[in-house]
C-alpha positions as CSV (number, residue, x, y, z in Angstrom):
1,X,161.1,68.1,-189.6
2,X,159.5,65.4,-187.1
3,X,161.2,62.3,-187.1
4,X,159.2,59.1,-188.0
5,X,158.1,57.2,-185.0
6,X,160.2,53.9,-184.6
7,X,158.2,50.5,-183.5
8,X,160.3,48.6,-181.2
9,X,160.6,44.8,-181.8
10,X,158.6,42.5,-179.9
11,X,160.1,41.5,-176.5
12,X,161.5,38.0,-176.6
13,X,161.8,36.4,-173.8
14,X,164.9,34.9,-172.6
15,X,165.5,30.8,-171.8
16,X,165.9,32.0,-168.2
17,X,162.6,33.7,-168.0
18,X,160.9,30.6,-169.8
19,X,162.5,28.2,-166.9
20,X,161.7,29.9,-163.9
21,X,157.8,28.6,-163.1
22,X,159.4,25.1,-164.1
23,X,161.8,25.2,-161.8
24,X,160.2,27.2,-159.1
25,X,157.3,24.2,-158.9
26,X,158.8,21.7,-157.0
27,X,159.3,24.1,-154.1
28,X,156.1,25.5,-154.7
29,X,154.3,22.1,-154.4
30,X,156.4,21.1,-151.3
31,X,155.6,24.0,-149.5
32,X,151.4,23.4,-150.6
33,X,151.6,19.7,-149.7
34,X,153.0,20.9,-145.9
35,X,150.4,23.0,-145.6
36,X,147.9,20.7,-146.5
37,X,149.4,18.3,-144.3
38,X,149.7,20.6,-141.3
39,X,145.9,21.5,-141.8
40,X,144.9,17.8,-141.9
41,X,147.0,17.1,-138.7
42,X,145.2,20.1,-137.0
43,X,141.8,18.7,-138.0
44,X,142.3,15.1,-136.8
45,X,143.8,16.0,-133.7
46,X,140.5,18.1,-132.6
47,X,138.4,15.1,-133.7
48,X,140.4,12.7,-131.7
49,X,140.3,14.9,-128.8
50,X,136.5,15.3,-129.4
51,X,136.1,11.4,-129.7
52,X,138.1,10.3,-126.7
53,X,136.2,13.5,-124.6
54,X,132.8,11.7,-125.5
55,X,134.2,7.8,-124.7
56,X,134.9,9.3,-121.3
57,X,131.4,10.7,-120.9
58,X,129.9,7.4,-121.9
59,X,132.4,5.3,-119.5
60,X,131.2,7.9,-116.6
61,X,127.4,7.3,-117.5
62,X,127.8,3.6,-117.9
63,X,129.5,3.2,-114.6
64,X,127.0,5.7,-112.8
65,X,124.2,3.1,-114.4
66,X,126.4,0.3,-113.0
67,X,126.4,1.6,-109.6
68,X,122.4,2.4,-109.7
């Protein structure tokens, strides 16, 4: 004799499982914002260094032409 196969009731999520993503959101958002700020700072520093290099080159060219 074979026993009938019983079906399982669907798993009902616990409230804690439902709230976990909501509670983790501020931490995730802050980490993402910090990464974005670090990337932006790096780009700005690189552009500032390039601008200063160009300004120095132009100043040197101007001084050279003024002597000539």
